[in-house]
C-alpha positions as CSV (number, residue, x, y, z in Angstrom):
1,X,61.0,8.4,33.9
2,X,57.5,7.1,34.0
3,X,54.7,9.1,32.3
4,X,51.1,8.8,33.5
5,X,48.7,6.7,31.4
6,X,46.5,9.7,30.2
7,X,49.6,11.3,28.6
8,X,50.4,8.3,26.5
9,X,48.9,8.6,22.9
10,X,48.5,4.8,22.6
11,X,46.0,4.8,25.5
12,X,43.6,6.9,23.5
13,X,43.9,4.6,20.5
14,X,43.4,1.4,22.6
15,X,40.4,2.8,24.5
16,X,39.0,5.2,21.9
17,X,38.7,2.9,18.9
18,X,36.4,0.4,20.7
19,X,34.4,3.2,22.3
20,X,33.8,4.8,18.9
21,X,32.8,1.5,17.3
22,X,30.3,0.8,20.2
23,X,28.7,4.3,19.7
24,X,28.4,3.9,15.9
25,X,27.0,0.4,16.3
26,X,24.4,1.6,18.8
27,X,23.4,4.4,16.5
28,X,23.0,2.1,13.5
29,X,21.0,-0.3,15.6
30,X,18.6,2.4,16.8
31,X,18.1,3.8,13.3
32,X,17.5,0.4,11.8
33,X,15.1,-0.5,14.6
34,X,13.1,2.8,14.2
35,X,12.8,2.5,10.4
36,X,11.8,-1.1,10.1
37,X,10.8,-2.4,6.6
38,X,7.0,-2.8,6.2
39,X,7.2,-4.9,3.1
40,X,8.2,-8.1,4.8
41,X,5.3,-10.4,5.7
42,X,5.5,-12.3,9.0
43,X,3.5,-15.4,7.9
44,X,4.3,-15.7,4.2
45,X,2.9,-19.2,4.0
46,X,-0.6,-18.1,5.0
47,X,-0.4,-15.1,2.8
48,X,0.6,-17.3,-0.2
49,X,-2.4,-19.6,0.5
50,X,-4.7,-16.5,0.7
51,X,-3.4,-15.2,-2.6
52,X,-4.4,-18.5,-4.3
53,X,-7.9,-18.3,-2.8
54,X,-8.2,-14.7,-4.0
55,X,-7.5,-15.6,-7.6
56,X,-10.9,-17.3,-7.6
57,X,-12.5,-14.0,-6.8
58,X,-10.7,-12.3,-9.7
59,X,-11.9,-15.1,-12.0
60,X,-15.5,-14.6,-10.7
61,X,-15.3,-10.9,-11.6
62,X,-14.3,-11.9,-15.1
63,X,-17.0,-14.5,-15.4
64,X,-19.7,-12.0,-14.3
65,X,-18.4,-9.5,-16.9
66,X,-17.8,-6.7,-14.4
67,X,-16.0,-3.8,-15.8
68,X,-15.5,-0.2,-14.7
69,X,-14.2,3.1,-16.0
70,X,-12.5,5.0,-13.2
71,X,-11.8,8.6,-12.5
72,X,-9.9,9.8,-9.4
73,X,-9.4,13.5,-8.7
74,X,-7.8,15.1,-5.7
75,X,-10.7,14.3,-3.4
76,X,-13.2,12.1,-5.3
77,X,-13.4,8.7,-6.9
78,X,-16.0,7.8,-9.6
79,X,-16.5,4.3,-10.9
80,X,-18.7,4.1,-14.0
81,X,-20.0,0.5,-14.5
82,X,-19.5,-0.6,-18.2
83,X,-19.7,-4.4,-17.9
84,X,-22.7,-6.8,-18.0
85,X,-23.7,-6.3,-14.4
86,X,-24.2,-2.6,-14.0
87,X,-26.0,-2.1,-10.7
88,X,-24.3,-2.3,-7.3
89,X,-25.6,-1.1,-3.9
90,X,-22.2,-0.5,-2.2
91,X,-18.6,-1.1,-3.3
92,X,-15.6,-1.2,-1.0
93,X,-12.5,0.4,-2.6
94,X,-9.1,0.1,-1.0
95,X,-6.2,2.4,-2.0
96,X,-2.9,0.7,-1.1
97,X,0.2,2.8,-1.8
98,X,2.9,0.7,-3.5
99,X,5.7,1.7,-1.1
100,X,4.2,3.6,2.0
101,X,1.8,1.5,4.0
102,X,0.9,4.5,6.2
103,X,-0.9,6.2,3.3
104,X,-3.4,3.3,2.7
105,X,-7.1,4.0,3.1
106,X,-10.5,2.6,2.2
107,X,-13.7,4.2,0.9
108,X,-17.2,3.0,0.4
109,X,-18.9,3.9,-2.9
110,X,-22.6,4.4,-3.3
111,X,-24.5,4.9,-6.6
112,X,-25.6,8.4,-7.7
113,X,-28.6,9.2,-10.0
114,X,-26.7,7.9,-13.1
115,X,-25.8,4.6,-11.5
116,X,-22.2,5.7,-11.2
117,X,-20.5,4.8,-7.9
118,X,-18.8,7.7,-6.2
119,X,-17.3,8.8,-2.9
120,X,-15.3,11.7,-1.5
121,X,-12.2,11.4,0.7
122,X,-9.5,13.6,2.3
123,X,-6.3,11.6,1.6
124,X,-3.5,12.7,-0.8
125,X,-3.6,10.4,-3.8
126,X,-0.6,11.6,-5.8
127,X,1.6,8.7,-6.8
128,X,1.4,5.0,-7.8
129,X,-1.4,3.1,-6.1
130,X,-2.9,-0.4,-6.0
131,X,-6.7,0.0,-6.2
132,X,-8.9,-3.0,-5.1
133,X,-12.6,-3.0,-5.6
134,X,-14.9,-5.5,-3.8
135,X,-18.7,-5.7,-3.3
136,X,-20.2,-5.7,0.1
137,X,-20.7,-9.5,0.1
138,X,-17.1,-10.0,-1.0
139,X,-18.0,-12.5,-3.8
140,X,-15.6,-11.0,-6.4
141,X,-12.6,-8.8,-6.5
142,X,-10.9,-6.5,-9.0
143,X,-7.4,-5.0,-8.6
144,X,-5.3,-2.6,-10.7
145,X,-2.2,-0.5,-10.4
146,X,-2.5,3.1,-11.5
147,X,-0.8,6.4,-11.2
148,X,-3.1,9.0,-9.6
149,X,-4.7,11.4,-9.8
150,X,-6.5,10.5,-13.1
151,X,-8.6,13.5,-14.3
152,X,-10.2,11.6,-17.2
153,X,-12.0,8.3,-17.1
154,X,-9.6,5.4,-17.4
155,X,-10.6,1.7,-18.0
156,X,-10.1,-0.3,-14.9
157,X,-7.5,-2.9,-16.0
158,X,-8.0,-6.2,-14.1
159,X,-4.7,-7.4,-12.7
160,X,-3.9,-10.1,-10.2
Protein backbone atom coordinates (compact mmCIF):
# COMPACT_ATOMS: atom_id res chain seq x y z
CA UNK A 1 0.00 0.00 0.00
CA UNK A 2 1.30 3.40 -0.97
CA UNK A 3 0.47 6.47 1.19
CA UNK A 4 0.25 9.98 -0.29
CA UNK A 5 3.23 12.31 0.42
CA UNK A 6 1.26 14.70 2.63
CA UNK A 7 0.44 11.88 5.06
CA UNK A 8 4.10 10.99 5.61
CA UNK A 9 5.60 12.59 8.79
CA UNK A 10 9.08 12.74 7.23
CA UNK A 11 7.80 15.08 4.53
CA UNK A 12 7.06 17.81 7.05
CA UNK A 13 10.47 17.41 8.63
CA UNK A 14 12.27 17.59 5.27
CA UNK A 15 10.34 20.60 4.00
CA UNK A 16 9.44 22.26 7.31
CA UNK A 17 12.91 22.61 8.84
CA UNK A 18 14.40 24.59 5.91
CA UNK A 19 11.22 26.69 5.68
CA UNK A 20 11.43 27.62 9.37
CA UNK A 21 15.14 28.47 9.08
CA UNK A 22 14.47 30.74 6.07
CA UNK A 23 11.70 32.55 7.99
CA UNK A 24 13.88 33.02 11.08
CA UNK A 25 16.86 34.17 8.98
CA UNK A 26 14.72 36.72 7.14
CA UNK A 27 13.34 38.05 10.42
CA UNK A 28 16.81 38.37 11.95
CA UNK A 29 18.08 40.16 8.84
CA UNK A 30 15.19 42.64 8.89
CA UNK A 31 15.62 43.40 12.61
CA UNK A 32 19.40 43.86 12.22
CA UNK A 33 18.94 46.08 9.18
CA UNK A 34 16.34 48.32 10.88
CA UNK A 35 18.39 48.74 14.08
CA UNK A 36 21.78 49.55 12.58
CA UNK A 37 24.56 50.62 14.93
CA UNK A 38 25.25 54.39 14.80
CA UNK A 39 28.57 54.14 16.64
CA UNK A 40 30.56 52.82 13.66
CA UNK A 41 32.23 55.51 11.55
CA UNK A 42 32.39 54.96 7.79
CA UNK A 43 35.67 56.78 7.14
CA UNK A 44 37.68 56.14 10.29
CA UNK A 45 40.96 57.34 8.76
CA UNK A 46 39.67 60.86 8.06
CA UNK A 47 38.03 60.93 11.50
CA UNK A 48 41.37 60.00 13.11
CA UNK A 49 43.17 62.78 11.25
CA UNK A 50 40.47 65.26 12.28
CA UNK A 51 40.85 64.25 15.93
CA UNK A 52 44.57 65.01 15.78
CA UNK A 53 43.83 68.45 14.31
CA UNK A 54 41.20 69.13 16.99
CA UNK A 55 43.71 68.53 19.81
CA UNK A 56 45.35 71.79 18.75
CA UNK A 57 42.06 73.58 19.45
CA UNK A 58 41.92 72.09 22.96
CA UNK A 59 45.50 73.20 23.57
CA UNK A 60 44.58 76.70 22.35
CA UNK A 61 41.77 76.88 24.94
CA UNK A 62 44.26 75.92 27.66
CA UNK A 63 46.79 78.44 26.41
CA UNK A 64 44.19 81.24 26.42
CA UNK A 65 43.18 80.28 29.98
CA UNK A 66 39.53 79.77 29.11
CA UNK A 67 37.51 78.22 31.94
CA UNK A 68 33.82 77.98 32.72
CA UNK A 69 31.47 76.97 35.48
CA UNK A 70 28.44 75.27 33.96
CA UNK A 71 24.87 74.85 35.15
CA UNK A 72 22.33 72.89 33.13
CA UNK A 73 18.74 72.65 34.31
CA UNK A 74 15.83 70.99 32.52
CA UNK A 75 15.51 73.74 29.91
CA UNK A 76 18.44 76.18 30.31
CA UNK A 77 22.24 76.17 30.16
CA UNK A 78 24.37 78.82 31.87
CA UNK A 79 28.14 79.14 31.39
CA UNK A 80 29.91 81.47 33.81
CA UNK A 81 33.37 82.47 32.47
CA UNK A 82 36.01 82.08 35.21
CA UNK A 83 39.24 82.05 33.18
CA UNK A 84 41.50 84.80 31.91
CA UNK A 85 39.40 85.65 28.84
CA UNK A 86 35.97 86.44 30.25
CA UNK A 87 34.10 88.10 27.39
CA UNK A 88 32.55 86.24 24.48
CA UNK A 89 29.99 87.42 21.95
CA UNK A 90 28.51 84.03 20.98
CA UNK A 91 29.38 80.47 21.99
CA UNK A 92 28.22 77.33 20.20
CA UNK A 93 27.41 74.44 22.54
CA UNK A 94 26.83 70.92 21.21
CA UNK A 95 25.15 68.33 23.40
CA UNK A 96 26.07 64.84 22.17
CA UNK A 97 24.42 61.93 23.95
CA UNK A 98 26.97 59.20 24.63
CA UNK A 99 24.80 56.37 23.24
CA UNK A 100 21.80 57.78 21.33
CA UNK A 101 22.75 59.98 18.37
CA UNK A 102 19.14 61.00 17.73
CA UNK A 103 19.11 63.00 20.98
CA UNK A 104 22.03 65.29 19.96
CA UNK A 105 21.32 69.02 19.67
CA UNK A 106 23.13 72.38 19.46
CA UNK A 107 22.46 75.76 21.12
CA UNK A 108 23.98 79.22 20.73
CA UNK A 109 24.76 81.06 23.96
CA UNK A 110 24.72 84.84 24.23
CA UNK A 111 25.83 86.95 27.20
CA UNK A 112 23.38 88.38 29.72
CA UNK A 113 23.89 91.50 31.87
CA UNK A 114 26.37 89.70 34.16
CA UNK A 115 28.51 88.47 31.27
CA UNK A 116 27.26 84.92 31.80
CA UNK A 117 26.45 82.95 28.67
CA UNK A 118 22.96 81.46 28.65
CA UNK A 119 20.38 79.89 26.35
CA UNK A 120 17.12 77.98 26.64
CA UNK A 121 16.24 74.75 24.85
CA UNK A 122 13.41 72.22 24.70
CA UNK A 123 15.35 68.92 24.63
CA UNK A 124 15.39 66.33 27.41
CA UNK A 125 18.88 66.39 28.99
CA UNK A 126 18.63 63.56 31.50
CA UNK A 127 21.56 61.17 31.23
CA UNK A 128 25.25 61.24 30.35
CA UNK A 129 26.31 63.80 27.71
CA UNK A 130 29.42 65.02 25.92
CA UNK A 131 29.26 68.83 25.95
CA UNK A 132 31.41 70.69 23.40
CA UNK A 133 31.90 74.47 23.55
CA UNK A 134 33.38 76.46 20.65
CA UNK A 135 33.43 80.20 19.83
CA UNK A 136 31.82 81.54 16.67
CA UNK A 137 35.22 81.76 14.91
CA UNK A 138 36.09 78.13 15.89
CA UNK A 139 39.62 79.01 17.11
CA UNK A 140 39.45 76.91 20.28
CA UNK A 141 37.38 74.05 21.62
CA UNK A 142 36.46 72.63 25.01
CA UNK A 143 34.81 69.29 25.73
CA UNK A 144 33.66 67.42 28.80
CA UNK A 145 31.47 64.48 29.75
CA UNK A 146 28.86 65.15 32.40
CA UNK A 147 25.72 63.66 33.87
CA UNK A 148 22.81 66.04 33.42
CA UNK A 149 20.86 67.90 34.68
CA UNK A 150 23.27 69.76 37.01
CA UNK A 151 21.30 72.10 39.28
CA UNK A 152 24.43 73.69 40.82
CA UNK A 153 27.37 75.26 39.00
CA UNK A 154 29.99 72.65 38.13
CA UNK A 155 33.49 73.38 36.87
CA UNK A 156 33.79 72.58 33.17
CA UNK A 157 36.51 69.92 33.18
CA UNK A 158 38.46 70.05 29.90
CA UNK A 159 38.72 66.57 28.36
CA UNK A 160 39.91 65.46 24.95
